[in-house]
C-alpha angles and dihedrals in degrees: 000000000000118000122262117248110257124214116230095241132089129231131213101239100199120174100229125136098053106117124169113199096168142014117264097178095104100042106141104159112129101011122238112301129178096336108169112211113124088044092067122094096223096180091058097052109119123193124187123210095016113153093215120043114252093003089125091060090044095061089053095044096049090083136208098299091061098039094118096046115111094222142095092039134180111229125180119236123199095023139343097284126104131184122192130184114199125180128196128218092240141354115315134195102210119213104174147343123241118209137166121192128145140276094250134087094275093070114113112254102192136021123193114203127208125194118226097342117139095159101073129119128173094278096049093042089054093049100039124086107246123228088235138350123215129198110216132207128246096236142114091224120099112270118214102190116189121225131212094261095203089066095053105046095112102039117158094157139001129210117204120201116192103192100172149008137213092272089072096237116180100222093247101094092253129132130032119351091243090055089058095056127084118182140176133166107205136037126175143152140223124205148094121295128211121189112228111280093005140099120275119274117210106217095208129141129198124250118260092004121187105253091214090062098051139056112230118245112233112261094016140089113145143021138279129275129218115311122237133187128053143231126257126201095257106145 
């Protein structure tokens, strides 16, 4: 995808707003279900307007066990907008998106999702009707935002466009520095995965499983917490 135009001014990318009031490391309710991790082509993830190279891929690759850790973190650069292209290794039926940001103004407010589009840049993403639009929450808790499953039955890739944040930035690099920065520290997906030319595989794991009976999935260990965020009619 083409590069995003960068403004010729720098931003102070502080790491405030990440508070941890309790330990999430042992969350097991409900147990792991349909967490897609090994089905993502991490080396082909492409993020536009990231302040640190490959930080977009890093927040996806960190995995479930490190979902509440503040770093690595994806931080926007020239303005508050971010655009990420993420391919899967086969065909996926997406169920929901998992995202953790912060409770401050830098949290993304909206994400526009595009099915099987690897040709988008900021201009085309702004002008093209998304497959679905989600409204996110201003929280440091993990958000598990459900998708309209009928729209995502034949997913080979997903492009995520974050056009704004809770600071109310205008996408033109104007205003306070903090208004021009969007940041989040975890991105994941739930769904069913189907290898190319094969039958679907439901990536589901039983609650309170006996570890001696199961082989751990890379990037995972425990279950999901309560989902936050909601869908808007954006397609």
